[in-house]
N, C-alpha and C positions, 0 to 999 in steps of 0.2 A: 558265732559263724560256724556252719558245718563243714567239717574238714574234706567233704567231696567236693565242695565247691572252691577250696582255698587256691587252686592255679589257675582260676577264673582272673582275668586282667580285665580291666575297664577298659575304654576306649581309647584307640591309638590315634595319634593326631599323626595326619600325613602319612598313612600306610601307601607306599606305592604298590597297587594292583601289576605286577608283572607275572604272567604266566609262562614259565619256561617249559620249552617241551624238549623231552628226549627222543632225536631223530635220526633216522638216516636213509642213505637214498642207494639205491643201486640202479642205475640209468636214469629211466624215469617214474620208477617207483620209489614212494617214499611212504614211512609209516611213522606215524606221531603218536606219541602215549600222552595220555590225559586222565584226570581225576572225574570220574562221570558226576555231573551236579543237576540235582531237582530241585529239592526244597532247601531251605536253610539248614537242617539238622539231618544227616546221615551216617548208617553203619554200613561200613566197607569191609571188604576182604584185600590185602596185599598179599600177592606171592614175592617173596624175596629172593626168590632165583631168577623168574621172569618180568618181574615188576608191574605184571599186568595185576590192575585194579578192577573191583568190582562192586557196584553197588546194591545193597541186599534189601534197605529199608530207609525211606527218606520222608521227611517231617517238617511241618512248617513249625512245631511245637517243640519247645527244648527239652532234648533226651540228656540225662543226667548220669546216667550210669548203663552200664551192659555187663552181661557175661555168658560165655557159650555152654551148653550142656554138655556134659560127659560125653554124648555119643555124638556132639557136633552137627546136630540135627535143629536144635531150635539156639533162639536168642531170647534170653531175659533182659528186659531195661523197663528203666523207670523214665517217665514223660510227665510233663506238665500239660496242662489243658490248655487250649489257647486262651491267652491272655490271664491266667491265672498266675497267682504266687506260688512259694514253695508247696503251701497247703493243698494245692491241685494235683501235686505229684502223685501218680498212680503206677502200678506194676503191670508190664504187658508181656506176652509171650509171641514172639513170632515162628513161626516153621519157614526153616531158611529155602526148603526145595519149593512150595507152594505158595509163599508170602502170606498164609492166614495169620492173622493177626488175634490173639486172645486178650482181652482184660482182666484181669485177676482182682484188682483191688478196686473199690468204687467208694468213696467216703468222702469227708469234709474235713481231712487231715493227711499230713504228708506219708507217703510210702517210698520208699527207695531204697536203692543200693541191693536189689535182688543178686544173690549168690546161691548157685546150686548146689546141692548135696551129693556128694560122691557118687551116689546110686540113680541119679537125675529124678527121683520119686517126690522130693518138696524141694523147696527154695527157701533160704532164710531170709530175712530182708530188714529193714528199720523204718520203725513207723513212731509217730510224733502225734499221739492220741491227745495228749494234755500238756504236760511241760518240758518233757525230757524224751529223747529219741531212746526206744527200746527194741530189741531183736526179739523179733517175731521168725516164726516158721508157718509154710502152707503145705498141707497135702494136695499135691496135683491131681490125684485123684478124685478125693470127695470134699477139696477145700475146704476142710477143716483149718482152723487157724489155731495158733498156740503161742502165746507171750512165753519165750524162752529165757528171758534175761532182763532184769530190770536192776540197773546199781543204784537207782535212785539220782544219778547223773547223766549226761549225754552219753550213749552207748554208740560207736560207729565203725565204720572202715571194717567190716567183718571179711574173713577170708573162712572157708571150710575145707579139709584137706584130711581125709580118713576119718576118726572119730573126735577130730579135734577143729574147735572154732575159735580164730584169734581175731581179737577185736580191739579199738581205742576205747580207753575210758580215762577220764583227767590227764588225757595228754600222755600216757603212757600204754604201753600195749600187754593184753592179758589173754589169757587163755581160759577155755572152758569146755568140756567136754560136749558132744551134740545133744546129749539128754539135759543139760543144763546143769550138770553137777561139776563138781571138781574146780573150782573157780582156781587160778594163780595168775601172779603177776610176772610176766616176762621180762619187763625192762623198768629203769626208774631213772629217768635222763635228768640232768642238774636242770633248775629253774623248772621243772614240769609245771604247766599250768599258770606259771606268770606270766601275765601281758607285757608286752613291749609296743614298737610300732608297726609290727608284721599284722597280716589277717587273721594269725591265729595264735594262740599262747605257745610258748617256748615248748619243746614235748616232741612225743613220736605219733606218727602218725600211718595209716593204709600199710598194715600187716600183710603179707603174702606166704602162705605156707608152702615150701616147697614141694615138688610130686612124691618125693619119698617120704613127706612128712618129718624131715629131721631139722631143717632151717626155717628161718622167717626173715623176708628180706621188708626193709621200712623206711621209709625219710624221717628223719629228724631234725627241726626248725632250731638252728643253731645261732641265727643271727637276725637282726630286723632292719638292716640299714637299707634294705629294698622292703617298699610296704607290702609287696608280695610276697616275701619271706625269703629267707636266706637257707635252703635245704641242704643236706647229702643223705645218701643212701648208707645204709647200714645193713648187714647181716649178723645174726644169732642164732646159736644153737638152741633148739626148742626146749632144752632144759636149761637154758639161763646161762650157758657158758660160751667163750670165744667169741665175745662180741667185736665185728672187724666192721672198718668204715671203707666203704669202698669208693666214695668219690670225695674230692675235696676243693671243688667248684663254687660252692655255696648258691648254687641257682636256685631259682622257683623250679624244684622238680620232685618226681614221684611216680606215683599211681604204677608201681611196677607190675611187670607180668612174668614170671617162668617159664622158659621152655620147657616142653612135654619132659626134654631127657635129664632137665636140670642144671644142665651145662651154661646156660646163656639166661641173661635178664634183660628185657625189653622194657623202656620205661620213657615218661615225657618229659622234656624241657618245655616248661611254658614261658618262661621269661628269663631274660639273663639282667639283672639289676630291673631297670625299667624299661626294657627293649623287649617287647613281645616275640616269642620263637613259635611255640608249639610245634616242637618239633618231635620226630619219634628217635631214640636212641636204644643201643643194643651193646652191650656187654657181657665178657665171659663173668660167671658166676662168683670169681675171686678178684672183677674189678678191673680185670685187664682187657686190652683191646677195646675199650671204651670209644664209641664213634657214633656221629649222626648219619642214621639210615635214610632218611626222607627221601625218597627219590626226587632229582631236580626238577622234574616236572610237576611235581606239586606246585598250584600257584599260590601267592602270599596270603592269598583272601580263604584259602582251606587250612582253619585251625584245627588240628589233632589234639585232642582232649584226653583220649584214653586208650588202652591197645591192650588186646589178650590173645596169646598166641593159640593157634588150633592145635591137632594132635600131632603135627609135625612140626619142625624148629626153623620150617622154612615157609611157614605162613601166618602171617599176622589179621587178626579182625582189629578196627579202630573205629573211633565215634570222632566225626568231625564235624564242626560248625562251619558255616560260609559267612565270612565276616562282612557285612553292610555297613561302611563308613557313615 
């Protein structure tokens, strides 16, 4: 099972659909905040200071991952065709200002997990043309494709900062130069690749390189008492030193995003044991001041699957699914 889908939780029984609003009144004037809702899947932005929410794109089809361009003007994302399985997933680019949508890939196998190059001229992404996921790049000007790396195993969960790409292979974190050279292993977790009762093997997933390129945050599957996995977040220096555990809760959590300053990390808690959450959490880069920042007016049926910081520490983009029981 692809790790980008590991935080997916199955049907929840008896979800109470309660829409909580944050409101205030001055005499007869009342302002009510809400999350805009159009189609079942949407890419949004959230201002952490004002709590204003904006819907940038909505689709009836499942959106599986997204990434903001370095200039903050475009969003790359992967989306499945209507009624299609994983093999129907393709890469798209949305212009935030005029909502122009461009389809980049069009084939009969899965293309997913697009990540921007630091200069915004290329995308790295994952493709499954045969039996394993491989890392590809596409030049956005001439649309030239390149297979950047194929380990012979599933290569997944890519992050690109400077000249370094971090990714998951064999439930471990690996590093690679942006030209596909100088492969090195960053983490070697206990029981890596061994299956238990969770949705993935024990090991490390979803590396994210810090803005200054010195540190990598990732989640580690440490337990399997929950079928969704019991994960905690860790950071490690890019040279493999100073492995530090940031959380000790064992929730189904991860898919971290660094703030531009490198001082904060946002991430998703999808479930606590068997209870679905899909909330946004924020902590300092050392693990302190960890808290749920999901606004109270977010309705229960709005499930947040992923977050990306904008170019300030006070605005997040997020991917949400509107759950229909």
